[in-house]
Structures are given as C-alpha cells and as structure tokens.
C-alpha positions as CSV (number, residue, x, y, z in Angstrom):
1,M,13.5,27.4,4.2
2,V,11.3,27.8,7.4
3,G,12.9,28.8,10.7
4,T,12.6,26.9,13.9
5,I,11.2,27.6,17.4
6,A,11.5,25.6,20.6
7,L,8.3,24.1,22.1
8,A,8.0,24.1,25.9
9,V,6.5,20.6,26.6
10,T,7.1,18.5,29.6
11,V,7.8,14.8,28.5
12,P,9.4,11.9,30.3
13,S,13.2,11.7,30.2
14,L,14.3,9.3,27.4
15,G,17.8,8.5,28.9
16,A,21.2,9.8,28.1
17,E,21.6,7.9,24.9
18,S,18.2,8.5,23.5
19,L,17.4,11.0,20.8
20,R,14.1,12.8,20.0
21,G,13.4,15.1,17.1
22,Y,10.4,16.7,15.6
23,L,9.1,19.4,13.3
24,V,5.5,20.6,12.8
25,V,4.8,23.2,10.1
26,Q,1.6,24.8,9.2
27,G,1.9,27.0,6.2
28,D,5.0,29.1,6.7
29,R,4.5,28.8,10.6
30,V,6.7,26.4,12.6
31,L,4.5,25.0,15.4
32,A,7.0,23.1,17.2
33,A,10.5,21.8,16.7
34,E,13.2,19.9,18.5
35,N,16.3,18.8,16.8
36,P,14.7,19.3,13.4
37,D,18.1,19.1,11.5
38,L,19.7,16.1,13.2
39,L,19.8,13.0,11.3
40,F,17.7,10.1,12.6
41,T,17.0,6.6,11.8
42,P,13.5,6.7,10.0
43,A,12.5,3.1,9.7
44,S,9.6,2.7,7.5
45,V,8.7,6.5,7.3
46,L,11.4,6.3,4.5
47,K,8.6,4.5,2.3
48,L,7.2,8.1,1.8
49,V,10.3,8.8,-0.3
50,V,9.9,5.8,-2.8
51,A,6.3,6.3,-3.0
52,S,6.5,10.0,-3.7
53,A,9.4,9.4,-6.3
54,A,7.5,6.7,-8.0
55,L,4.4,8.8,-8.4
56,H,6.5,11.8,-9.5
57,H,8.3,9.8,-12.3
58,L,5.7,7.2,-13.3
59,G,2.2,8.6,-12.3
60,A,-0.6,7.3,-10.3
61,D,-2.1,5.4,-13.2
62,Y,1.2,3.5,-14.2
63,S,0.9,-0.2,-14.6
64,V,3.8,-2.8,-14.7
65,R,3.5,-4.8,-18.1
66,T,4.7,-8.3,-18.0
67,E,5.1,-10.0,-21.6
68,V,5.5,-13.4,-22.9
69,R,7.5,-13.4,-26.0
70,V,8.6,-15.7,-28.9
71,Q,11.3,-15.5,-31.6
72,A,10.8,-18.8,-33.4
73,P,7.9,-19.2,-35.8
74,I,4.6,-20.8,-34.8
75,V,3.4,-23.4,-37.3
76,D,0.1,-25.3,-37.1
77,G,0.0,-24.5,-33.4
78,V,3.7,-25.6,-32.7
79,L,6.2,-23.2,-31.4
80,R,9.5,-24.3,-32.8
81,G,11.6,-22.6,-30.1
82,D,11.5,-21.2,-26.6
83,L,8.7,-19.4,-24.8
84,V,10.1,-16.3,-23.0
85,L,8.6,-14.8,-20.0
86,L,10.2,-11.4,-19.7
87,A,10.3,-10.4,-16.0
88,A,9.0,-6.9,-15.2
89,G,9.2,-6.8,-11.4
90,D,5.4,-6.8,-11.0
91,P,5.0,-6.8,-7.2
92,S,1.1,-7.4,-7.3
93,W,1.0,-11.1,-7.9
94,S,-0.6,-11.9,-4.6
95,E,-4.2,-12.3,-3.0
96,E,-3.5,-8.9,-1.7
97,F,-4.5,-7.5,-5.2
98,F,-6.3,-10.5,-6.7
99,E,-9.2,-12.1,-4.9
100,E,-9.3,-15.0,-7.1
101,G,-5.7,-16.0,-6.3
102,A,-2.2,-14.9,-6.5
103,E,-1.7,-17.0,-9.7
104,T,-4.2,-14.9,-11.7
105,P,-1.8,-13.1,-13.7
106,I,0.0,-16.3,-14.6
107,S,-3.2,-18.1,-15.6
108,R,-4.4,-15.2,-17.7
109,L,-1.0,-15.2,-19.5
110,A,-1.4,-18.9,-20.3
111,E,-4.7,-18.5,-21.6
112,Q,-3.4,-16.1,-24.1
113,V,-0.6,-18.3,-25.2
114,A,-2.9,-21.2,-25.6
115,G,-4.9,-19.2,-27.9
116,E,-2.0,-19.5,-30.5
117,V,0.1,-22.5,-29.3
118,E,-0.6,-26.2,-28.7
119,V,3.0,-27.3,-28.4
120,I,6.1,-25.6,-27.2
121,E,9.2,-27.6,-28.6
122,G,11.8,-25.5,-26.7
123,D,12.1,-24.4,-23.1
124,L,10.1,-22.0,-20.9
125,V,12.7,-19.4,-20.2
126,V,12.3,-16.7,-17.4
127,D,14.3,-13.8,-18.7
128,L,16.0,-11.6,-15.8
129,H,18.4,-9.6,-17.9
130,R,16.7,-6.3,-16.9
131,F,17.3,-6.9,-13.2
132,P,21.0,-7.1,-12.7
133,G,22.9,-6.6,-9.4
134,R,22.2,-7.3,-5.7
135,R,18.7,-8.0,-4.6
136,H,18.9,-6.1,-1.2
137,A,20.9,-3.4,0.5
138,P,24.4,-4.6,1.5
139,S,23.9,-3.2,5.0
140,R,21.0,-5.7,5.6
141,P,22.1,-8.9,7.6
142,Q,22.1,-12.2,5.6
143,I,20.2,-14.0,8.3
144,E,17.3,-11.4,8.2
145,L,16.7,-12.0,4.4
146,G,15.5,-15.5,5.3
147,V,12.4,-14.1,7.1
148,G,9.3,-13.3,5.1
149,F,9.1,-9.4,6.1
150,A,12.6,-9.0,4.9
151,A,12.5,-11.1,1.7
152,P,14.8,-9.9,-1.0
153,T,13.5,-8.6,-4.4
154,A,12.9,-10.6,-7.5
155,G,12.3,-10.2,-11.1
156,L,9.0,-12.1,-10.6
157,A,7.5,-13.6,-7.5
158,L,4.2,-14.9,-6.2
159,E,2.9,-13.8,-2.6
160,A,5.4,-11.2,-1.7
161,N,8.3,-13.7,-2.3
162,A,7.3,-15.6,0.8
163,F,5.7,-18.8,2.1
164,E,4.6,-20.3,5.4
165,V,6.4,-22.9,7.2
166,R,5.0,-25.0,10.4
167,I,7.5,-25.7,13.0
168,A,7.0,-28.2,16.0
169,P,9.3,-30.1,18.4
170,G,10.2,-33.7,18.0
171,S,8.8,-36.6,20.1
172,R,11.6,-36.3,22.7
173,V,14.7,-34.4,23.6
174,G,17.4,-34.9,21.2
175,A,15.1,-35.9,18.4
176,P,14.9,-33.8,15.2
177,G,12.2,-31.2,15.2
178,V,9.3,-31.3,12.8
179,V,9.0,-28.8,9.8
180,S,6.5,-28.8,7.0
181,T,5.1,-26.6,4.3
182,G,2.4,-26.6,1.6
183,A,4.8,-24.8,-0.7
184,A,6.9,-26.4,-3.6
185,V,10.1,-25.9,-1.6
186,E,12.5,-28.5,-0.2
187,L,13.0,-28.0,3.6
188,V,16.3,-29.3,5.0
189,N,15.5,-30.0,8.6
190,E,18.4,-29.3,11.0
191,I,16.2,-28.5,14.0
192,L,17.2,-30.2,17.3
193,T,14.5,-30.6,20.0
194,V,15.9,-29.6,23.4
195,G,14.6,-29.4,26.9
196,S,11.8,-27.2,28.4
197,S,14.3,-25.0,30.1
198,R,14.8,-23.1,26.8
199,D,11.8,-20.7,26.9
200,G,10.0,-19.5,24.0
201,K,10.4,-20.5,20.4
202,G,14.0,-21.5,20.6
203,N,16.4,-20.0,18.0
204,V,15.3,-21.4,14.7
205,D,17.0,-19.8,11.6
206,F,15.9,-20.0,7.9
207,L,18.8,-20.3,5.5
208,P,17.5,-20.2,1.8
209,E,20.0,-21.7,-0.8
210,W,19.4,-18.8,-3.2
211,G,18.5,-19.9,-6.8
212,S,17.6,-23.4,-5.7
213,P,14.3,-24.6,-4.4
214,R,15.9,-25.6,-0.9
215,V,15.7,-23.9,2.5
216,R,17.8,-25.0,5.4
217,V,15.9,-24.7,8.7
218,K,18.5,-25.0,11.7
219,G,18.5,-24.4,15.5
220,E,16.9,-25.5,18.6
221,Y,13.3,-25.9,19.5
222,P,12.1,-26.6,23.0
223,I,9.9,-29.8,23.6
224,S,7.6,-27.8,26.0
225,E,6.4,-25.6,22.9
226,G,3.6,-26.3,20.7
227,S,3.7,-25.7,16.9
228,Y,3.8,-22.3,15.4
229,R,3.9,-21.0,11.8
230,V,6.4,-18.6,10.4
231,V,6.6,-16.8,6.9
232,T,10.1,-17.1,5.3
233,S,11.4,-15.9,2.1
234,H,11.4,-18.2,-1.2
235,P,14.7,-19.1,-2.4
236,A,14.1,-19.3,-6.1
237,P,11.0,-17.1,-6.8
238,E,11.6,-16.7,-10.5
239,L,12.0,-20.4,-11.1
240,H,8.8,-21.0,-9.0
241,V,6.9,-18.6,-11.3
242,G,8.2,-20.4,-14.4
243,E,7.1,-23.7,-13.0
244,R,3.6,-22.4,-12.2
245,L,3.4,-20.8,-15.8
246,R,4.2,-24.3,-17.2
247,H,1.5,-25.8,-15.0
248,H,-1.1,-23.4,-16.2
249,L,0.0,-23.9,-19.8
250,V,-0.6,-27.7,-19.3
251,E,-3.9,-27.0,-17.8
252,A,-4.9,-24.8,-20.8
253,G,-4.0,-27.6,-23.2
254,V,-0.5,-26.6,-24.1
255,E,2.3,-29.3,-24.2
256,V,5.7,-28.0,-23.1
257,R,8.5,-30.3,-24.2
258,G,11.5,-28.4,-22.8
259,V,12.5,-27.6,-19.3
260,V,11.9,-24.4,-17.1
261,R,14.9,-22.4,-16.7
262,V,16.0,-19.0,-15.5
263,S,18.4,-16.8,-17.6
264,S,20.2,-13.6,-16.7
265,E,21.0,-13.0,-20.4
266,A,18.6,-11.3,-22.8
267,Q,16.6,-13.9,-24.7
268,A,15.8,-13.7,-28.3
269,G,12.1,-13.3,-28.0
270,R,10.8,-10.3,-29.8
271,R,7.1,-10.9,-30.7
272,V,4.8,-10.4,-27.9
273,L,2.5,-13.3,-27.6
274,A,0.8,-12.5,-24.3
275,H,0.8,-9.6,-21.7
276,F,-0.5,-8.8,-18.4
277,N,-0.8,-5.2,-16.8
278,S,-0.6,-4.8,-13.1
279,P,-3.1,-2.7,-11.0
280,S,-2.2,0.9,-11.0
281,L,0.8,2.3,-9.1
282,A,-1.8,4.1,-6.8
283,K,-3.3,0.7,-5.9
284,I,0.1,-0.9,-5.4
285,L,1.2,1.8,-3.0
286,V,-1.7,1.2,-0.6
287,P,-0.1,-1.8,1.2
288,V,3.2,0.2,1.2
289,L,1.9,3.1,2.9
290,E,-1.0,1.6,4.9
291,D,0.5,-1.7,6.0
292,S,4.1,-1.0,5.5
293,A,4.8,-3.7,3.1
294,N,8.6,-3.9,2.9
295,W,8.9,-6.2,-0.1
296,V,6.5,-4.1,-2.2
297,A,8.3,-1.0,-1.5
298,E,11.6,-2.5,-2.6
299,M,10.0,-3.9,-5.6
300,V,8.6,-0.4,-6.5
301,L,12.2,1.0,-6.4
302,Q,13.3,-1.8,-8.8
303,V,10.4,-1.0,-11.2
304,L,11.2,2.7,-10.9
305,A,14.8,2.2,-11.8
306,L,14.0,0.0,-14.8
307,E,11.4,2.5,-16.1
308,V,13.6,5.7,-15.7
309,L,17.2,4.3,-16.1
310,G,16.5,1.2,-18.2
311,E,17.8,-1.3,-15.8
312,G,16.1,-2.5,-12.5
313,R,19.2,-2.2,-10.4
314,L,18.5,-1.4,-6.8
315,D,21.8,0.5,-6.3
316,D,20.9,2.8,-9.1
317,G,17.3,3.1,-7.8
318,V,18.7,4.4,-4.6
319,E,20.7,7.1,-6.3
320,L,17.6,7.9,-8.4
321,L,15.8,8.7,-5.0
322,E,18.6,10.8,-3.8
323,S,18.3,12.8,-7.0
324,F,14.7,13.2,-6.6
325,L,15.2,14.6,-3.1
326,L,17.9,16.9,-4.1
327,E,16.6,18.2,-7.5
328,E,12.8,17.9,-7.3
329,V,12.1,18.4,-3.6
330,V,15.1,20.5,-3.1
331,L,16.4,19.3,0.0
332,P,19.6,20.3,1.2
333,V,22.8,18.1,0.9
334,G,23.4,16.3,4.1
335,S,19.8,16.2,5.3
336,F,19.3,12.5,4.3
337,A,21.4,9.3,3.6
338,L,19.5,6.4,1.8
339,E,20.4,2.7,1.7
340,D,16.9,1.2,0.6
341,A,13.4,1.9,0.0
342,S,11.6,0.0,2.8
343,G,13.6,1.6,5.8
344,L,14.8,-1.8,7.1
345,S,18.4,-0.8,6.8
346,P,19.8,0.7,9.8
347,Y,22.0,2.9,7.7
348,N,19.2,5.1,6.4
349,L,19.3,8.5,7.8
350,I,17.0,11.6,7.3
351,A,16.3,14.8,9.4
352,P,12.6,15.8,10.4
353,R,12.9,18.9,8.3
354,A,13.6,16.8,5.2
355,V,10.6,14.6,5.7
356,V,8.4,17.7,6.3
357,G,10.0,19.2,3.2
358,L,8.9,16.2,1.2
359,L,5.3,16.2,2.5
360,R,4.8,19.7,1.6
361,F,6.4,19.1,-1.8
362,A,3.8,16.3,-2.3
363,S,0.9,18.2,-1.2
364,R,1.5,20.7,-4.2
365,Q,1.7,17.8,-6.9
366,T,-1.2,16.4,-9.1
367,W,-0.5,13.0,-7.7
368,R,-0.9,14.1,-4.1
369,G,-4.3,12.1,-3.6
370,A,-2.6,8.9,-4.4
371,L,0.0,9.4,-1.8
372,F,-2.0,10.9,1.1
373,D,-5.2,8.8,0.5
374,S,-3.0,5.7,0.9
375,L,-1.7,6.7,4.4
376,P,-3.8,5.3,7.2
377,S,-5.7,7.5,9.6
378,S,-5.9,6.7,13.3
379,G,-7.0,3.2,14.0
380,E,-6.2,1.9,10.5
381,G,-3.3,-0.2,9.0
382,T,-0.1,0.2,11.0
383,L,-1.9,2.9,13.3
384,S,-4.3,0.2,14.5
385,M,-1.6,-0.7,17.1
386,W,-1.3,3.0,18.4
387,P,-3.5,4.8,20.7
388,R,-6.0,7.3,19.1
389,L,-4.0,10.0,17.4
390,A,-5.0,13.6,16.4
391,V,-3.8,13.0,12.7
392,R,-5.4,13.1,9.4
393,Q,-3.0,10.6,7.8
394,A,0.4,9.3,8.9
395,K,3.2,6.8,8.1
396,T,4.6,4.8,10.9
397,G,8.2,3.5,11.3
398,T,9.3,0.8,13.6
399,I,12.7,-1.1,13.9
400,T,14.7,-2.1,17.0
401,H,14.9,0.8,19.5
402,T,13.4,3.3,17.0
403,L,10.0,4.6,16.5
404,A,8.8,7.2,14.0
405,L,5.7,9.0,12.7
406,A,5.2,11.5,9.9
407,G,2.0,12.8,8.2
408,V,-0.6,15.4,8.3
409,L,-2.4,16.9,11.4
410,G,-5.8,18.6,11.2
411,D,-9.5,17.6,10.8
412,G,-10.2,19.4,7.6
413,D,-11.5,22.8,9.0
414,E,-8.1,24.3,9.3
415,E,-5.0,24.5,7.0
416,P,-3.2,21.2,7.4
417,A,0.1,20.8,9.1
418,F,2.9,18.6,8.2
419,F,5.0,16.8,11.0
420,A,7.6,14.3,11.4
421,V,8.7,12.9,14.9
422,F,11.5,10.4,15.7
423,L,12.6,8.4,18.7
424,N,16.1,6.8,18.2
425,H,18.1,4.5,20.6
426,D,15.0,4.3,22.7
427,L,15.1,1.2,25.0
428,R,11.5,1.6,26.3
429,E,8.7,-0.8,25.3
430,R,6.6,0.2,22.2
431,P,3.6,1.3,24.2
432,E,5.6,3.8,26.1
433,Q,7.0,5.1,23.0
434,R,3.7,5.3,21.2
435,A,2.2,7.1,24.2
436,E,4.8,9.7,24.2
437,I,4.4,10.5,20.4
438,A,0.7,10.6,21.0
439,K,1.0,13.0,23.8
440,L,3.2,15.3,21.7
441,L,0.6,15.2,18.8
442,S,-2.1,16.2,21.3
443,E,-0.2,19.2,22.5
444,W,0.6,20.6,19.0
445,K,-2.3,23.1,18.5
446,L,-2.9,24.2,14.9
447,E,-3.8,27.8,14.1
448,M,-7.0,28.6,12.4
C-alpha cells in the first residue's frame, strides 16, 4: 500500500461541517493527499465499481441474450400454447443504442416468430422469474423512484424505463392542472392550480402504481407558470414490453388469441423460437460512464448478478461488487460500503484511496480500454458542465451537497496519475465546487 503525504495548497474554507478528501498517485509516488482514508459519499463515481466488475466477470464483448421460447407444438403455423418472452435485463432497448428506434429488438424478435407461427392460441407471457427481489436500494426514497433519472430496474423495459409527461396550469386558480403524455400510460390527474405567489414549478409529485399502467400526478402548479415537460418512471415496464411485442407480432401477420401477462414463476417454454443479442458490454457502459446513466448502471448490476450467481437479484449483486473489491482489487475491509450501483443512495461510502486502488487495478487488466475509453475527457459528457480540466479521463459524481471526480491525469507524454477527490457536506453552489476541484487539479504536477 502506498504511503501518504500532505499537499500544501491554499484553498477556500469549506466551513466547519464540510469534508474534503483526495489522493493522487503516479506509479509508486503519492503526489498529493488529504484525508485519503476517510469514507466519503461518492455519488456517481461509484459507477466505476459496477463497470469494472462487469468487465472483469463478463468481458467487454459480452452481450445480453433475450429469448422467445415455446413449449407447445407448432402445427401448420399454429402454436397450441403460450409464447414466452424470457426477460434477460437488457438495458439497451432505447434510441441511445438503436437509431431506428427503441423497439428495434422487439420488432426483430417478432419477425423471427412470424417465420414459424401464424396463430398463437395461448397467451403472450413475460417471464420474470430470473429477477426476484426488490428493484432498488432500500435506502432510496420512494418519492424519488417516480422520477425518470431514478427509475427502478426491470426485467425488460424501453427507453430506460421512463417516459415524458407535459404539465401545465388550469384555466383558473382552483381548477385542475393539465397533464398529458404520448405514452400508453393512464395519468390520474390530482394537480391543483394555485395562485402566482407560488414561485417556480410548484410541488408536483409522480406516484407510479407499480405493476399497473397508472401514474398518479399530484400537487400544486402556479397559474403564472407555462407548461413544462418532465421524465417520469414507467409503472409497468415489462407489461408494456409485452404489449409492444404483441403489436409487432400482429404487424408481422401473427394472430395472438390470448392475453399479455407478466409472471414471476418460471414458464414451461424450452424451445428457443427467437433471440436477440444486445450491443456489447463495452458499448452499454459508454452512457454509464460518459453520461452517468443511473438506470443503465443498475441494470448492468442486475445482469451481472444473473450471469455470475444465477439470479438477477440486486441485493446479491451488491454483495458481488463487494467481493470483487475485496478479493480481486484487494481493497482493505472498511474502505467502502455499498448500497447500489448508480451512486444515488446516500448510504454509499468509499475512501479516495479505494477509488485510486480500483483505477490502478483496472489499468492492468485486458479490459482497461473498455473502461477508460468510455470515460469522458474535459468538455465531454458530464464534464461538459465543468471548467476546462487537466484530465485525460474522469468520472463525475453529483448529488445533494456532494461533488466528486475520479480518473486519470496526464497528456500521454508522462506516466499517468490516478486520482480521486471528494467534497461532502458542501453547501456552496455547483460552480464554486467545480472551480475548487479544477484548481486542485491544476496544481497537482506530474513527474516526468
């Protein structure tokens, strides 16, 4: 383990309750350190953990395979039983990965089924038995789960398990507000139009009724405000995928006589009638690391647990991440505490030295390119909101009163340096926080 030294840099006072910690290591030399072994809230810097663990266990070329199966015979084009869509947790079913549309995987599955089947006498069943347990960390507030950036995981989902809602005030104070969406979701409007003395966008909450295609929208909206659009979580993503598969089957000339239903019990389908492989893991990790896609990060954890442990249970996935850090990266016990993969939980903790240790470990692996090439450079991805930084690649982390950055320093001429810096309990505005970290980065001089 590398020792620590203090760095004499004059920085603004953060206040009595604020915490700052960092570590910068180049080779075996510690270039700068402050509180490197204290535990900090990492926010989305934590995504480096799930990305590294997934690459280590599955490989950069790994693809998620989604299958459509049957058990009953197909006679003269008639399937005398159910069509089973076996959920595999593929997080790529969105326009982020398919320019022709988020439903591209579904249409391709439907085309394959239509090659053998003309009539389905049974139901279209979405089989979720491989994804038991809760869909989110227990420390996450329920009200947050209704917002698109914090959507819970799913066995299958379109567009990162989220859809857009338009909200506007009613025609007069006391009238209902206006809500609308182009998605196949029932919006229960409980918005009250209030006076203009209520500034901003009011206090509208989204309350999905999980498992049903219904979302309650409640709160107050000022009459003085114009309309705005917000992304919220889909309440029944797997059912929605099943309905869209039915739609594409009908378009492909297949008659579905039964209903679409979701089952948490293993279905009898054994023969694979159709399949679809996702883009590679290396490509799936790009939005996780460059744009800090929370939902995709949690889905990757779910898939990792499924492939390594046999079930896509998030709790077990977190334990798998902890084992990876302890046994593969060989971090000391007590240098981290994990709750999720995205970094949204405020209960996540990790020391700067642990993050640097992970980065150094990753730099020695065959999959290092898939990790580091997916991190943004200055001005790219989530770093586009920062001032110009003296970094090669870095992962940002941002939640309330927390800002973090970790990655690689150096322009390619010298040996790279790995760093992690955290600001916790910091009440300043984001531009001030970013400016401080940028100043620290500029003063960390690499050795040739």
